[in-house]
C-alpha positions as MATLAB code, in Angstrom:
seq = 'MTAVFTALARALESLLQARMLLLCITPLLLALLVWLLIGGLAWHDSWQWMHSSLESQPWATRVEPPPWMGGMMTGFGQGLLAAGTTLMLLMVLVPAVWMTMLLIAALIAMPWMVRHVASRDYPSLERLHGGSFFGSLWNAVWAVAVFSLLWLLSLPLWLLAGAGALIGLLLTGWVTQRLLRYDALADHASRAERVLIFDRASGQLWLLGVVLTLLALVPVVNLVLPVYAGLAVIHLCLGALAEIRRDGPIV';
ca = [
      -3.331  158.041  113.791;
      -5.712  160.972  113.308;
      -5.337  162.007  116.951;
      -1.539  162.083  116.570;
      -1.536  164.372  113.548;
      -4.236  166.551  115.091;
      -2.049  166.965  118.178;
       0.967  167.840  116.008;
      -1.011  170.441  114.054;
      -2.506  172.052  117.157;
       0.899  172.041  118.865;
       2.372  173.973  115.938;
      -0.375  176.557  116.273;
       0.362  176.871  120.001;
       4.127  177.037  119.411;
       3.855  180.015  117.055;
       2.548  182.221  119.857;
       5.130  184.614  121.280;
       5.052  183.270  124.849;
       5.831  179.716  123.721;
       8.597  180.787  121.344;
      10.311  182.602  124.205;
       9.924  179.516  126.401;
      11.820  177.448  123.809;
      15.067  179.160  124.782;
      15.128  177.812  128.352;
      15.560  174.026  127.761;
      18.047  174.655  124.957;
      20.332  177.002  126.887;
      20.243  175.021  130.134;
      20.944  171.703  128.386;
      23.827  173.189  126.381;
      25.296  174.712  129.543;
      25.082  171.401  131.438;
      26.668  169.331  128.663;
      29.352  171.852  127.762;
      30.414  171.704  131.404;
      30.278  167.899  131.525;
      32.026  167.626  128.161;
      34.805  169.948  129.219;
      35.427  167.925  132.363;
      34.932  164.375  131.135;
      35.382  164.178  127.334;
      39.115  163.353  127.339;
      38.903  160.630  129.988;
      35.736  159.172  128.443;
      37.342  159.108  124.997;
      40.461  157.393  126.321;
      38.394  154.780  128.166;
      36.226  154.064  125.124;
      39.277  153.922  122.832;
      41.053  151.467  125.144;
      37.931  149.303  125.344;
      37.609  149.143  121.557;
      41.351  148.652  121.071;
      41.290  145.589  123.326;
      38.797  143.825  121.052;
      40.328  141.034  118.874;
      38.960  142.487  115.648;
      40.694  145.839  116.226;
      44.139  144.409  115.404;
      42.869  143.009  112.091;
      41.553  146.268  110.614;
      43.431  147.038  107.374;
      42.861  149.487  104.508;
      41.018  148.202  101.442;
      43.308  146.583   98.810;
      42.700  149.374   96.294;
      44.383  151.876   98.623;
      47.643  149.993   98.501;
      50.250  151.837  100.530;
      48.555  155.210  100.301;
      47.382  155.164  103.906;
      49.376  154.505  107.044;
      47.794  154.026  110.423;
      44.474  153.187  108.771;
      43.381  150.926  111.630;
      44.198  153.475  114.317;
      42.445  156.244  112.408;
      39.364  154.109  111.962;
      39.449  153.150  115.632;
      39.689  156.808  116.671;
      36.747  157.706  114.432;
      34.747  154.793  115.849;
      35.529  155.928  119.393;
      34.263  159.438  118.673;
      31.156  158.064  116.979;
      30.353  155.786  119.923;
      30.692  158.697  122.370;
      28.440  160.883  120.221;
      25.864  158.059  120.117;
      25.734  158.327  123.906;
      26.033  162.124  124.092;
      23.322  163.117  121.601;
      20.524  161.168  123.372;
      21.840  162.496  126.698;
      21.511  166.106  125.518;
      18.033  165.362  124.159;
      17.009  163.734  127.455;
      18.313  166.748  129.369;
      16.255  169.128  127.225;
      13.168  166.961  127.689;
      13.730  166.738  131.459;
      13.988  170.518  131.717;
      10.864  170.887  129.593;
       8.977  168.315  131.686;
       9.955  169.576  135.145;
      10.177  173.319  134.518;
       8.325  174.362  131.351;
       5.353  171.957  131.292;
       3.252  173.732  133.967;
       3.341  176.951  131.931;
       2.596  175.090  128.713;
      -0.346  173.220  130.251;
      -1.880  176.431  131.607;
      -1.398  178.161  128.262;
      -2.938  175.364  126.185;
      -5.769  174.621  128.639;
      -6.876  178.260  128.914;
      -6.961  178.736  125.144;
      -8.102  175.360  123.824;
      -9.732  173.439  126.702;
     -11.242  176.127  128.981;
     -14.153  173.941  130.112;
     -11.976  171.111  131.485;
     -12.272  170.898  135.267;
      -9.012  170.566  137.197;
      -9.018  167.538  139.494;
      -5.290  167.764  140.403;
      -4.585  164.029  140.227;
      -0.825  164.539  139.960;
       1.911  166.144  142.038;
       5.447  167.485  141.695;
       6.872  164.377  143.385;
       4.845  162.191  141.039;
       6.327  164.115  138.122;
       9.828  163.758  139.548;
       9.447  160.004  140.078;
       8.041  159.587  136.564;
      11.067  161.424  135.131;
      13.619  159.448  137.167;
      12.007  156.101  136.304;
      11.713  156.915  132.589;
      15.306  158.109  132.260;
      16.664  155.128  134.244;
      14.824  152.586  132.067;
      15.784  154.400  128.869;
      19.469  154.647  129.879;
      19.679  150.945  130.700;
      17.971  149.828  127.483;
      19.975  152.294  125.389;
      23.294  151.010  126.733;
      22.199  147.393  126.208;
      21.237  148.204  122.610;
      24.571  149.819  121.636;
      26.092  146.557  120.265;
      23.133  146.306  117.878;
      24.422  149.406  116.065;
      26.961  147.061  114.486;
      24.067  145.354  112.691;
      22.764  147.251  109.675;
      19.701  149.254  110.671;
      18.888  147.327  113.861;
      20.487  149.784  116.262;
      18.960  152.799  114.537;
      15.480  151.278  114.665;
      15.746  150.302  118.320;
      17.187  153.720  119.167;
      14.268  155.403  117.410;
      11.694  153.298  119.255;
      13.406  153.776  122.625;
      13.739  157.539  122.215;
      10.140  157.774  121.017;
       8.999  155.863  124.085;
      10.933  157.976  126.593;
       9.896  161.244  124.896;
       6.195  160.658  125.494;
       6.809  158.962  128.840;
       8.628  161.998  130.235;
       5.907  164.442  129.182;
       2.586  162.636  129.504;
       2.339  162.674  133.317;
       2.781  166.437  133.493;
       0.329  166.960  130.634;
      -2.470  165.528  132.821;
      -1.247  166.263  136.356;
      -3.430  169.352  136.845;
      -6.609  168.318  135.072;
      -7.046  164.553  135.323;
      -7.815  162.409  138.342;
      -5.546  159.433  138.922;
      -8.186  157.076  137.493;
      -8.551  159.230  134.365;
      -4.785  159.383  133.912;
      -4.452  155.600  134.103;
      -7.354  155.143  131.669;
      -5.907  157.590  129.131;
      -2.441  156.053  129.309;
      -3.988  152.638  128.746;
      -6.223  153.674  125.842;
      -3.789  156.030  124.122;
      -0.499  154.195  124.728;
      -0.044  153.381  121.036;
      -0.888  156.928  119.960;
       1.506  158.389  122.517;
       4.321  156.094  121.411;
       3.708  156.936  117.742;
       3.726  160.629  118.639;
       7.036  160.139  120.456;
       8.568  158.439  117.402;
       7.429  161.249  115.079;
       8.865  163.833  117.464;
      12.142  161.897  117.631;
      12.395  161.977  113.827;
      11.734  165.722  113.869;
      14.591  166.092  116.364;
      16.962  165.052  113.547;
      16.020  168.127  111.497;
      18.449  171.040  112.012;
      16.936  174.237  113.473;
      13.653  172.393  114.154;
      15.381  170.495  116.955;
      16.116  173.778  118.750;
      12.427  174.303  119.564;
      11.454  170.649  119.681;
      11.356  170.059  123.467;
       8.648  172.714  123.843;
       6.900  171.581  120.665;
       6.972  167.988  121.959;
       5.458  169.112  125.253;
       2.690  171.001  123.454;
       1.913  168.011  121.210;
       1.650  165.619  124.177;
      -0.528  168.134  126.044;
      -2.920  168.447  123.117;
      -3.173  164.680  122.684;
      -3.691  164.026  126.400;
      -6.124  166.876  127.087;
      -8.039  165.999  123.940;
      -8.363  162.409  125.174;
      -9.409  163.684  128.609;
     -12.123  165.897  127.102;
     -13.405  162.892  125.158;
     -13.724  160.557  128.148;
     -15.346  163.318  130.212;
     -18.380  163.546  127.987;
     -20.216  161.525  130.624;
     -18.570  163.389  133.529;
     -15.269  163.126  135.418;
     -13.938  159.770  136.586;
     -12.761  159.979  140.182;
];
């Protein structure tokens, strides 16, 4: 727990430096551009498909306004169905935008962030180059594929009070740290060190991912969060690497 909050505090200090604040713009703008384009091309068809799928359910024909409304509302069921369709699409879209921002941060921004943090806060750490760009790419593809499958399977649980929100929080927390942790150690750790840190700090990394996911719900804060998340994971991982290297590198 202490390591998580230390990483969050040190990441905030790193974020408030001019170079990192400027870097925050890149994931945000690229993700918005990608999803505005996709939304413009696919929103109508996706909405119609989702609406038809919900409309075909047996319960959809039994939706009526509450008794106290009497005859004040017409088309209550259709209005509720339309609102539910939009909500379901947003439940898919919001995580997709967040994943896009994290992917851009992981594949494009992380090398700059790692160099920045390492030079200022961990200058004595030797670079063993245990990772590679293709390793980073495979890590990202695998993490997003697993997350997407589990997220889609969990959507029906949103009909149960609180269950869907909790599972969504845990899943997003998991994929947040999973996308960033490989790149945080790719330059400095050997493969053996990376495996050891992921094994020892798996709970801390997941908790960090959950905290970052909750912060993503805060307006304005979420605009800089992909870079802040990257910095927090870097601090946690490089701090753990410095700790296990007290007796020398593990190759």
